[in-house]
C-alpha positions in Angstrom: 74.6 93.4 111.5 73.6 96.6 113.5 74.6 96.9 117.1 71.7 97.9 119.3 71.5 99.2 122.9 71.1 96.7 125.6 71.3 96.0 129.1 75.1 95.0 129.0 76.0 98.1 127.2 74.1 100.3 129.5 75.9 98.5 132.4 79.3 98.9 130.6 78.8 102.6 130.0 78.0 102.8 133.7 81.3 101.3 134.4 85.0 103.3 134.5 85.7 104.6 131.0 89.2 105.4 132.1 92.3 104.7 130.3 94.2 101.8 131.5 97.6 100.4 130.1 100.3 97.9 130.8 99.2 94.5 129.9 101.1 91.5 128.9 102.0 90.9 125.1 103.7 88.1 123.9 107.6 87.3 124.3 110.6 87.6 121.9 112.9 85.6 124.1 115.6 87.0 125.7 116.7 83.4 126.7 114.4 80.2 126.1 114.1 77.6 129.2 113.1 74.5 129.0 112.9 72.1 125.7 110.5 73.6 123.4 108.6 70.9 121.6 105.0 69.8 120.9 105.0 67.4 123.7 105.6 70.2 126.3 106.9 67.6 128.9 110.1 69.4 129.7 110.3 70.5 133.5 112.5 73.2 134.8 112.5 75.0 138.3 112.7 78.7 139.3 112.7 81.2 142.1 109.6 83.2 140.6 107.6 82.3 137.7 105.9 85.2 136.1 103.0 84.8 133.6 103.0 88.0 131.2 105.7 90.3 129.9 104.0 93.9 129.9 104.9 96.6 132.4 104.3 95.1 135.4 105.8 91.5 134.5 109.1 92.5 133.2 109.2 95.2 136.0 108.8 92.0 138.6 111.1 90.0 136.9 113.9 92.7 136.3 113.9 93.6 139.8 113.9 89.8 141.3 116.6 88.8 139.1 118.6 92.0 140.3 117.9 90.6 143.9 119.5 87.4 143.1 116.4 85.1 142.0 116.3 82.6 139.4 113.4 84.3 137.2 111.3 82.7 134.5 109.3 85.1 132.5 106.2 83.5 130.4 105.0 85.8 127.4 102.9 84.8 124.4 103.7 87.4 122.1 106.1 90.3 122.9 107.7 91.8 126.2 106.5 95.3 126.6 103.1 94.3 126.2 100.4 96.8 125.5 101.6 100.1 126.5 104.8 99.5 124.7 103.4 97.9 121.5 99.6 98.9 121.4 99.4 102.0 123.8 101.2 104.2 125.7 104.4 104.5 123.5 103.0 104.6 120.1 99.9 106.6 121.2 102.2 109.3 122.6 104.6 109.2 119.6 101.6 110.0 117.3 100.6 112.7 119.8 103.8 114.1 119.6 103.5 114.5 116.0 99.8 115.8 116.7 101.5 119.1 118.6 104.0 119.2 115.8 100.7 119.9 113.5 99.1 122.2 116.0 102.5 124.3 116.3 102.4 125.4 112.8 98.7 126.3 112.8 99.7 128.6 115.9 102.7 129.8 114.6 100.6 131.1 111.3 97.8 132.0 113.4 99.1 133.7 116.1 102.9 134.5 115.8 102.8 135.8 112.3 105.0 133.0 110.7 103.6 132.2 107.8 103.7 128.3 107.8 101.7 126.0 106.1 101.1 122.3 106.1 101.7 120.8 102.8 100.5 117.2 103.7 101.1 114.4 106.8 103.1 111.9 105.1 101.4 108.8 106.9 103.9 106.4 106.1 106.5 108.4 107.3 104.9 109.2 110.5 104.0 105.5 111.0 107.7 104.5 110.4 108.9 106.8 113.2 106.3 105.7 115.4 107.5 102.2 114.9 110.9 102.6 115.1 110.5 104.0 118.4 108.4 101.3 119.6 110.9 99.0 118.0 113.8 100.3 119.7 112.2 100.2 123.2 111.3 97.1 122.7 114.8 95.7 122.1 115.7 97.8 125.0 113.7 95.6 127.3 114.7 92.5 125.6 118.4 93.7 126.4 117.6 94.2 130.1 116.0 91.0 130.9 118.8 89.3 129.2 121.5 91.0 131.0 119.8 90.4 134.0 119.3 86.9 133.2 115.9 86.3 133.1 114.8 83.6 131.0 112.0 84.6 129.1 109.7 81.5 127.4 107.5 82.2 124.5 104.1 80.5 124.8 100.4 81.0 126.4 101.0 79.8 130.0 98.6 78.4 132.5 98.5 77.1 136.2 98.6 73.8 136.7 98.8 74.0 140.5 99.8 76.5 143.5 103.6 76.5 142.2 103.4 75.5 139.1 103.0 76.5 135.4 102.5 75.0 132.2 103.9 77.1 129.2 102.6 75.8 125.9 105.4 74.2 123.8 107.9 75.0 126.6 106.9 72.7 129.2 105.9 72.7 133.0 108.0 75.3 135.5 107.8 75.1 139.6 108.1 78.1 141.2 109.9 77.6 144.5 109.1 81.1 145.9 106.3 82.2 144.0 104.0 82.9 141.2 103.6 86.5 139.4 100.3 87.0 137.4 100.5 89.9 135.0 98.6 89.0 132.0 97.0 92.8 131.8 93.9 93.8 129.9 92.1 94.3 126.6 89.5 97.1 125.3 86.2 96.3 126.4 83.7 95.3 123.4 80.5 95.8 122.4 78.2 92.8 122.0 77.3 92.8 118.4 79.8 95.5 117.1 82.8 93.9 115.6 85.8 95.7 115.1 87.3 95.1 111.7 90.6 97.2 112.4 89.4 99.7 109.6 85.8 101.4 110.1 85.0 99.8 113.6 88.3 99.7 115.7 89.2 100.0 119.3 92.0 101.6 121.3 94.2 98.7 120.4 93.8 98.9 116.9 93.5 102.3 116.2 96.8 103.1 115.7 97.1 100.6 112.8 94.2 101.6 111.0 95.0 102.5 107.5 95.3 105.9 106.8 94.0 109.1 108.2 90.0 109.2 108.2 88.1 112.4 107.4 85.6 111.6 110.3 85.9 110.0 113.6 83.4 109.2 116.3 84.8 108.5 119.4 82.7 106.5 121.8 84.0 107.0 125.3 85.2 110.3 127.0 87.8 108.6 129.3 91.4 109.6 128.7 91.8 106.9 125.9 89.1 108.5 124.1 89.9 112.0 124.9 93.5 111.3 123.3 92.5 109.6 120.1 89.8 112.5 119.7 92.7 114.9 120.3 95.0 113.3 117.5 92.6 112.8 115.0 91.5 116.5 115.4 94.8 117.6 115.1 95.1 115.5 111.9 92.2 117.1 110.3 89.5 114.8 111.2 86.0 116.1 112.1 85.2 114.5 115.7 82.7 113.6 117.8 83.2 112.2 121.3 79.9 110.6 122.8 80.6 109.9 126.5 77.7 108.4 129.0 78.9 110.0 131.9 77.9 113.6 132.7 81.2 115.1 131.9 84.4 113.6 130.0 87.4 112.2 132.2 84.4 111.5 134.7 87.0 110.2 137.5 88.8 113.8 137.6 88.2 116.5 139.4 84.9 118.6 138.0 86.7 121.4 137.0 89.6 119.4 135.4 86.7 118.2 133.0 85.3 121.6 132.6 88.5 123.1 131.3 89.3 120.2 129.0 86.0 120.0 127.9 86.2 124.0 126.9 89.7 123.5 125.6 88.3 120.2 123.1 85.4 122.5 122.2 87.4 125.5 121.1 89.2 122.9 119.1 86.5 122.3 116.9 85.7 118.8 118.6 81.8 118.1 119.3 81.3 116.7 122.7 78.3 114.6 123.9 77.9 114.1 127.3 75.4 112.4 129.2 74.7 110.5 125.5 74.6 106.6 124.7 75.2 105.0 121.6 71.7 103.4 120.5 73.1 101.4 117.5 75.8 101.2 115.1 76.1 100.1 111.4 78.5 99.6 109.3 78.2 101.4 105.6 79.6 101.9 102.2 81.3 105.0 103.2 82.2 104.6 107.2 79.6 104.1 110.2 76.1 105.4 110.9 75.8 105.9 114.3 72.5 106.7 116.4 72.8 108.3 120.1 70.5 109.2 122.4 71.6 112.7 123.3 71.4 114.0 127.5 67.9 115.5 126.9 66.4 112.2 125.6 66.6 113.5 122.0 68.2 111.1 119.2 70.4 111.9 116.4 72.4 110.3 113.9 76.1 110.8 113.6 78.1 109.6 110.4 82.2 108.9 110.6 84.4 107.1 108.1 85.7 105.5 111.9 84.2 104.5 114.8 86.7 104.2 117.7 85.4 102.2 120.9 87.2 103.7 124.0 84.9 102.4 126.8 87.1 100.9 129.3 89.5 97.9 129.6 88.6 94.4 131.0 91.6 92.2 132.7 92.7 89.4 130.7 92.4 85.9 132.6 91.2 83.7 130.0 93.3 80.5 129.5 95.0 81.1 133.1 93.3 78.1 134.5 92.8 80.2 137.8 90.9 77.3 139.4 93.9 74.9 139.1 95.4 77.2 142.2 92.2 77.7 144.0 91.9 81.0 142.7 89.0 82.8 140.6 88.1 86.6 139.4 85.8 88.5 141.3 82.5 89.6 139.2 84.3 92.4 137.1 87.1 89.8 136.3 89.8 91.1 138.4 91.9 89.2 140.9 91.5 90.4 144.4 94.4 91.2 146.4 94.0 89.2 149.8 97.1 91.6 151.3 97.7 94.7 149.6 101.2 95.3 151.4 102.5 92.1 149.2 99.7 92.1 146.6 99.4 88.7 147.2 96.2 86.6 146.4 94.1 84.4 148.8 96.3 81.7 147.7 100.0 82.2 149.6 103.0 82.6 147.1 100.6 83.8 143.9 101.0 87.3 143.5 99.2 89.9 141.3 100.2 93.0 139.5 99.0 95.5 136.9 95.8 95.5 135.2 94.4 92.5 136.9 94.0 94.2 140.0 90.8 96.5 140.9 91.2 99.5 142.6 92.5 101.1 144.1 95.0 100.3 141.7 94.7 102.3 138.8 95.3 100.0 135.9 98.4 103.0 134.8 102.0 101.3 133.4 103.7 103.5 135.8 101.6 102.0 138.7 102.3 98.6 137.4 106.1 99.4 137.8 105.7 100.2 141.3 103.4 97.0 142.0 106.4 94.7 140.3 109.0 96.3 142.5 106.9 95.8 145.4 106.5 92.1 144.7 109.9 91.5 143.6 111.4 92.5 146.8 108.4 90.6 148.8 109.4 87.3 147.1 113.3 87.9 147.7 112.5 88.7 151.3 113.5 92.3 151.0 111.6 95.2 153.2 109.4 97.1 150.8 107.0 99.9 151.5 103.4 98.9 149.9 102.3 101.1 147.0 101.0 104.6 147.7 98.0 104.6 145.5 96.8 108.0 146.6 100.3 109.5 145.2 99.8 108.0 141.7 99.8 110.5 139.1 97.1 110.5 136.4 97.7 112.0 133.0 95.7 112.8 129.6 97.8 113.3 127.1 95.2 115.4 125.0 95.7 119.0 124.0 95.0 120.5 126.5 96.7 117.9 128.7 95.5 117.2 131.9 97.3 115.7 135.0 96.2 114.9 138.5 97.5 113.4 141.8 95.4 112.8 145.2 91.9 113.7 145.8 89.4 115.5 143.7 87.7 118.4 145.5 84.3 116.1 145.6 86.3 113.0 146.6 87.7 115.1 149.8 84.4 116.5 151.1 82.8 112.8 150.7 85.6 111.6 152.8 84.7 114.2 155.6 87.4 116.7 154.7 86.9 120.2 155.8 89.1 121.7 152.6 90.6 125.0 151.4 90.7 124.9 147.6 93.4 127.4 145.6 93.0 127.7 142.3 94.8 129.7 139.3 94.5 130.2 135.6 97.9 129.4 133.8 97.0 132.6 131.9 97.6 134.7 135.0 101.3 134.2 134.6 103.2 135.4 132.0 104.6 132.0 130.5 100.8 131.1 130.3 100.3 134.0 128.5 103.1 133.1 126.0 101.3 129.5 125.2 97.9 131.2 124.9 96.1 127.9 125.4 94.4 128.5 128.7 94.6 125.8 131.7 94.4 125.9 134.9 96.1 124.7 138.5 93.9 123.9 141.6 95.2 122.5 144.9 92.5 121.0 147.3 94.0 120.8 151.3 92.9 120.3 154.6 91.4 123.6 156.0 93.4 125.9 158.0 96.9 125.1 156.3 96.7 121.4 156.7 97.9 118.4 154.4 97.5 118.9 150.9 95.0 116.3 149.4 95.2 116.6 145.5 96.6 118.8 142.8 94.8 119.5 139.3 96.5 120.5 136.2 95.0 121.5 132.9 97.0 123.2 130.1 100.0 122.7 127.7 103.1 120.4 129.3 101.4 119.5 132.4 102.2 116.0 132.1 105.6 117.2 132.5 104.6 119.3 135.8 102.7 116.9 138.0 105.9 115.4 139.4 106.2 118.0 142.0 102.7 117.5 142.8 103.2 114.0 143.3 106.0 114.8 145.9 104.0 117.2 147.8 100.9 114.6 147.9 102.9 111.7 148.8 105.2 113.1 151.5 102.4 114.8 153.2 103.0 117.9 152.7 101.3 121.4 153.6 100.8 124.5 151.8 103.0 126.4 153.9 105.8 123.6 153.1 105.3 124.1 149.7 105.1 128.1 149.8 108.8 128.3 151.2 110.5 127.0 147.9 111.3 129.4 144.7 109.7 128.2 141.2 111.6 129.7 138.3 110.1 132.9 136.8 108.6 132.8 134.0 107.4 129.2 133.9 104.1 127.3 133.6 104.9 125.5 137.2 105.2 129.3 138.6 101.4 128.9 138.7 101.5 126.1 141.0 103.8 127.8 143.2 101.6 130.9 143.2 99.0 128.6 144.2 100.5 127.5 147.2 101.8 130.8 148.2 98.0 132.3 148.1 96.9 129.0 150.3 99.6 130.0 152.7 98.7 133.3 153.1 101.5 134.6 151.4 100.3 135.3 147.8 101.9 137.7 145.6 99.6 138.3 142.2 96.4 136.7 143.8 94.4 137.1 146.9 
């Protein structure tokens, strides 16, 4: 049945379409607690009961156990969650393979290395990807077992402010607290059913059969852009439809501009300010009608439609009301105390994708949240999560990486700012790579605190760590300018930008 545009779809497209990862998957138990059985009548106690074994849940469990607490981790599928099994890890493995394919083309077309690509052995590629995932999964299970965390398999629900019932494993009482870490799932569109073949979500895109010749990606946030980049590297014709006026709309406008330029240069068609009107599965793929930015209508045909319009928290089946909790209008669980990530019900904490902004719904933020909650429950002093210093990365080609405020955000908050920019091609290593890109630094005017750093280009995901420290430690451009960056490197462009802002510019004024 065709999917048609309606009010709910319009509202969904107006919402945040950035990527999020790190949801609770399920559990291959390291240790099983209680007495499994249909009756589910066994009872056990623990200091901490964690519901959800994704990045936020298992990091909470590991840290709490390391601090001497007795921990039960309830997981209905596999520990590691979406990030490990359907998101971050398998997708980046595939994107690495895409980089290798792109490298063959660059070698031939730019460097005179007469290399050709015979074919992509999809089965071999998938086998390598799955091996990486499985080894990581075994590693997480091993860490949990070594830490003494009791992992129980089954769907869990709250039965009180200190009690959790796990299907088939009984009821567990939490002496110190309960941690909710059930993660998120892809946002779906009413009437458009993902079949895993013609219409896929970001969770199942990696597992769809074979490589399509053409893909329509609905959503231009980080997830959509990454999948668009991967499929283009693998030879597909790709069209990206984004409702906002630009790609990765939560990032700095210059990041969006450089990213869009890089994707278009690779042959990806980008339609921003555009909305899906309807889509229909046909014999050879999907046919969609799109309302363009100028109000026209065009039909896009593709073998596959990939829906990447954001993610929504998973709270179904938790029975929040049994503990006096309720999700907000967007499905998130509000934290009443962000210093402790504790809900309005004392002793019930929340981590990961269940949290609303400023938590960014990123796996590495979930790790930090898990550490904070575990230490809080153990009575150990712990600094709150500094969300302003959480880096954000899009692993497309070109990559983007950022930390802190965009220029527009800084100005909107009343900051007077100085902005320094430098193209990566202004340094020798950038010329070697030959793929464009830029560095942008936003700082308080007059040599004040660095508010944000924004990068676009090859390997910038590996360059953002320095900027995370700069922003997180409230550094000023002069603080950074006194440190020497290796030459020739891409990171040299970061150093040069700070030198210029500090009034000591060498290669730019």
